[in-house]
KOLMAR-152641 format. One record per residue (C-alpha): x, y, z. Coordinates in nm, 4 decimals. Layout:
! residues N
@u=X v=Y w=Z
...
***
This chain:
! residues 121
@u=9.1337 v=9.2208 w=8.3962
@u=9.2462 v=9.5840 w=8.3447
@u=9.3042 v=9.8764 w=8.4962
@u=9.2884 v=10.0990 w=8.7406
@u=8.9155 v=10.2052 w=8.9294
@u=8.6732 v=10.0018 w=9.1694
@u=8.6295 v=9.7083 w=8.9876
@u=8.3274 v=9.4758 w=9.1811
@u=8.3143 v=9.0271 w=9.1466
@u=8.0113 v=9.1017 w=8.9350
@u=8.3033 v=9.2250 w=8.6365
@u=8.5880 v=8.9125 w=8.7342
@u=8.4024 v=8.5786 w=8.5418
@u=8.0546 v=8.6183 w=8.8543
@u=7.9083 v=8.3285 w=8.5804
@u=7.5485 v=8.3214 w=8.8222
@u=7.5142 v=8.3043 w=9.1552
@u=7.3159 v=8.0400 w=9.3500
@u=7.1496 v=7.9364 w=9.6909
@u=7.3139 v=7.6993 w=9.8750
@u=7.2777 v=7.7764 w=10.3170
@u=7.6528 v=7.6468 w=10.2900
@u=7.7278 v=7.9213 w=10.2568
@u=7.4760 v=8.1796 w=10.3497
@u=7.7556 v=8.3928 w=10.4242
@u=7.8974 v=8.3691 w=10.1604
@u=7.8334 v=8.7045 w=9.8861
@u=7.9489 v=8.5450 w=9.5516
@u=8.0697 v=8.2603 w=9.3174
@u=8.3277 v=8.2471 w=9.1817
@u=8.5131 v=7.9911 w=8.9367
@u=8.8916 v=7.8785 w=8.9684
@u=9.1169 v=7.8491 w=8.6334
@u=9.4211 v=7.6931 w=8.6709
@u=9.6262 v=7.5093 w=8.8892
@u=9.8023 v=7.7035 w=9.1317
@u=9.5726 v=7.6359 w=9.3769
@u=9.5648 v=7.2115 w=9.3701
@u=9.5362 v=6.9663 w=9.4832
@u=9.2670 v=7.1538 w=9.7187
@u=9.0900 v=7.4267 w=9.4646
@u=9.1099 v=7.2993 w=9.0647
@u=9.0439 v=7.5084 w=8.7611
@u=8.6152 v=7.4483 w=8.7644
@u=8.5678 v=7.4082 w=9.0992
@u=8.3197 v=7.6819 w=9.2699
@u=8.4418 v=7.9031 w=9.5342
@u=8.1287 v=8.0920 w=9.8036
@u=8.3648 v=8.3985 w=9.9410
@u=8.2587 v=8.6734 w=10.1407
@u=8.4162 v=8.9698 w=10.0613
@u=8.5775 v=9.1702 w=10.3380
@u=8.6184 v=9.5362 w=10.3031
@u=8.9022 v=9.7203 w=10.1911
@u=8.9980 v=9.9344 w=10.4984
@u=9.0433 v=9.6305 w=10.6516
@u=9.2215 v=9.4447 w=10.4892
@u=9.4804 v=9.4603 w=10.7923
@u=9.2682 v=9.1663 w=10.9840
@u=9.3155 v=8.8924 w=10.7232
@u=9.3999 v=8.5336 w=10.8234
@u=9.7600 v=8.4103 w=10.7576
@u=9.7151 v=8.0734 w=10.5925
@u=9.4212 v=8.1151 w=10.4660
@u=9.2559 v=8.1244 w=10.0955
@u=9.1012 v=8.4447 w=9.9978
@u=9.0073 v=8.5864 w=9.5928
@u=9.2557 v=8.8942 w=9.5775
@u=9.1718 v=9.1750 w=9.2888
@u=9.4626 v=9.3881 w=9.2455
@u=9.5493 v=9.5692 w=9.0029
@u=9.8643 v=9.4970 w=8.7782
@u=9.7617 v=9.1417 w=8.8322
@u=9.3984 v=9.1674 w=8.8646
@u=9.2323 v=8.8355 w=8.9792
@u=9.3796 v=8.5136 w=9.2124
@u=9.2826 v=8.3044 w=9.4030
@u=9.5740 v=8.2480 w=9.6750
@u=9.6664 v=8.1652 w=10.0558
@u=9.8024 v=8.4723 w=10.2043
@u=10.0749 v=8.5618 w=10.5077
@u=10.3088 v=8.8214 w=10.6016
@u=10.6045 v=8.9167 w=10.4366
@u=10.9128 v=9.0250 w=10.5087
@u=10.8360 v=9.3893 w=10.3873
@u=10.6589 v=9.6226 w=10.5117
@u=10.3033 v=9.7252 w=10.3341
@u=10.3740 v=9.3988 w=10.1528
@u=10.0820 v=9.0675 w=10.1919
@u=10.2967 v=8.7150 w=10.0437
@u=10.0165 v=8.5470 w=9.7549
@u=10.1221 v=8.1540 w=9.8636
@u=9.9576 v=7.8794 w=9.5758
@u=9.9410 v=7.4897 w=9.7211
@u=10.0890 v=7.3497 w=9.3912
@u=10.4701 v=7.3792 w=9.4719
@u=10.5637 v=7.4160 w=9.1664
@u=10.4793 v=7.7604 w=9.2082
@u=10.6573 v=7.9768 w=9.3921
@u=10.5639 v=8.2533 w=9.7352
@u=10.5356 v=8.6285 w=9.5518
@u=10.4231 v=8.9074 w=9.7423
@u=10.1977 v=9.1896 w=9.6439
@u=10.2161 v=9.5791 w=9.7792
@u=9.8712 v=9.6100 w=9.9993
@u=9.8902 v=9.9439 w=9.7723
@u=9.7755 v=9.7923 w=9.4430
@u=9.5342 v=9.5343 w=9.6048
@u=9.1731 v=9.6636 w=9.4600
@u=8.9750 v=9.4039 w=9.7125
@u=9.0004 v=9.0998 w=9.8627
@u=8.7626 v=8.7906 w=9.9499
@u=8.7748 v=8.5286 w=10.2562
@u=8.7300 v=8.1885 w=10.1225
@u=8.3888 v=8.0052 w=10.2299
@u=8.4143 v=7.6741 w=10.0402
@u=8.4354 v=7.5194 w=9.7501
@u=8.1914 v=7.2944 w=9.5346
@u=8.4322 v=7.0751 w=9.3585
@u=8.2898 v=6.9913 w=8.9949
@u=8.5075 v=6.6758 w=8.8239
***
């Protein structure tokens, strides 16, 4: 994942398209990597995601999980919270070994709300 521009999630490791009736409002599934969202999501889980127009990110649901694509950090799954810094959003991991961090909204290229997950053993 590199560079600015207008990436789409299809460019970002979307492996396949599935029909899961519970996720009919979702736009795509993406696989979790790493343990930053453990125990809620673990590596290998599939997340069902609904794209949010970048001009509508003024209404993010605090505390919900999002897939956020940034120019500087690439693709990440985090809970979002309001930042104390103007023009930023705070990204929070469920795993306490990862500290929260602020991301400037101008660095955010695209956002998708996580609607649910499929866990794999």
